[in-house]
N, C-alpha and C positions, 0 to 999 in steps of 0.2 A: 358807557354802553354796554358794558362787559354782561350784566346780569338784568338788563332793562326788559319788562315785560313788552309784548307787542301792543298791549293796549297804552301803555306808557309812552311807546313811542310815538304811536299815532296821535296822542292827546297832545303832546309837545309840539309835534308837527303841525298840527290845526292851531294851536296856540300861535305860534310863531308865524304862522301863514297870516291869520287875522291881524295880528300886531303889525306885520309889514303893509299889509293892504290898508289898514287905517292909519299908518303913518303917511302913505302916499294919498289918502282920502280917495281910494278907489272904491267904486261900488263893486257887488260882487258881479254884476254885469259887465262892467268894464274890465276887470281882471280876468273874467271868463273869455271875454273876446279877444284880448291881448294874447291870453293862453292857447287860444283856439281849443276851447272846451266848452261845455253848454254851463250855464249859470246854475242849473240844477246839480250838476255834477259837483260843482264848486262848493255849493251849499252842503252837499253832503260829506265832502271832504272836510269843510270846517267844522261841521257838526259831529265829525268823528264816526261816521257811519261808513265810511269808504276809505280805504287804504290806496292812495294814489301810484300808478306805475312810476318806474324811474324816468320814463319819456314826460310824463305829465309833470313830475317834480322840477326837471329841467326846464319845461315850458312855463311854469309858474316862477321859477327864479328869475328866468330871462325876462318875462313880462314885469316883474317888479323890480327888476335892475339890480339884483342881489346875487350872491354867491349861495350854492346849495347849502354849505354850512350855516347861514344866517337862518334856514328853516329847519335844518335837520338837528336832533339831539346827539350831537357827535361830541360829547366829553370823553374821548377816549385818551 
């Protein structure tokens, strides 16, 4: 992650989030409800329009039943 650009981090997070959601066969609506965010906000995160806060990242990971490192590009 040493020289990763902000856009790359957001892109990788969004890709990982979509993959984990698909693996569990959750719709955006279901995951959003489990994470206590709106489906619109989730869609914007997945489409790389928004960068979620740490609190939202934790909620999403918990709702998916994964650790944060499954979603974050942490190749340090």
